[in-house]
C-alpha positions, 0 to 999 in steps of 0.5 A: 604476512602471517599478521595480515592473514590472520586479520583477513581470516578473523574479518572473514569469520565474522562476516560469515557468522553474523547475520548480514543484511544481505541475508535478510534481503534473501528473505524479502521475496514472496513465495508460497507461505505455510500455512497457505492462508492469511487474514488481513485488516486494512483501515483507511481514513481519507478526508477531502477539502474544498475551498471555492467562492462559496466557502469551504467544505470537508468531506471525510471517508472512514473504512475497515476492511477484513480480507481472508487470503488463499495462496496456491502455486501457479507456475513460477508464481502464486495465485492469491484469492481473497475474500472480503469478510467484514466491511464497515464504512462511513461518509461525513460532512458538515450538512448531514453528519456521519452516515454509513456506506454500504458495499454497493455504495462504496463500490466494494467487490466481495472477492478478488484474485491476483497473481504474484511473482517473486517481487510483488504483483504480476497481474490483477485478475480481479479487483476489490473496487469498481472503477466508477466508485466515488467513495473517498479512498485513494488506495488499491488494497491489493497493492497495499497488501502486496508492495513491491519487494527488492531484487535478491540480496538487498542489504540494509540501506539499499532502495528500490523504486516502483510505480503504481497506478490506481483508478479514482472514481469514474475518470481519474488516474493516480500515479504514484512513484514509490521509493522503498528503503530497507532499514534492517531488523526490528523486534515485533511481537517477539520475533525479528522483521525487516522494517522498510521505509517508504516514500512516494511522489504522486499525481492525480488527474480527473477528467469528467466531462467539463469538470477537471482536477489536477492534484500532486502530492507526497506519501511516507510511511513504513512496512514490517515484513514477517520473514518467518511468514513471508508476507507483510506483517503491518504497514502505515502510510500517510498521504497528502494531495493538493491542487485544484479542480475546474467545475463544469461552469468554469468556477476554480475550486482548491482541493486537498486530500489527506489520508492514512492507511494501516495494514495489520496481519491478523492470522 
């Protein structure tokens, strides 16, 4: 009995003194950061491929977004005001080559505002993009900056699920079911961060008059969570969408999207 008690006491001592995954999970929650400001850069590359009776066409869209964020407490949540600083974008296709896209052409707003709860976005007060923008980007920047987090006490190996909806163009709806997995601590810039793997299954439906498009796809990537700042430090997610489109004249066209989005906390 004395030996068993000693072993039990030793195990309890190890559990109490070694930083465990549950302790790390406790730090996976949105709270008012200090300082209450942050700057992010988001870089997105989205390519569209169309293959129909007249041949194949490749269209690309590249964009760089720089956001300055200000956080303030609001009740039990956090209000985030975002200002878009530098923005560069371009279209490319085989017929015209590459050409710059202005903010107006890309449907980009100068500011946005959201409300955060401990786990993530509670309300999007105003968005970064117009709903009718045809600029080729599949993501909602607010959702990239503020992914869904798990319930308190998550441990390494735990996963959680979130469904995100986004508008694409004037009549498109994109729905992604994400699965996140807390992998554990990693070193980044000389400090411990939490690495979160993410995968997703997506569907994209567009109906604009006689034209329709239906695509399905997948996503894969990761986030690094800065436990000291209480914010995403970086992320990289790639996605593929494939399916078909019915043109207004009834022509059937094969369609595919490939894209990668990278996010970096600059300061």
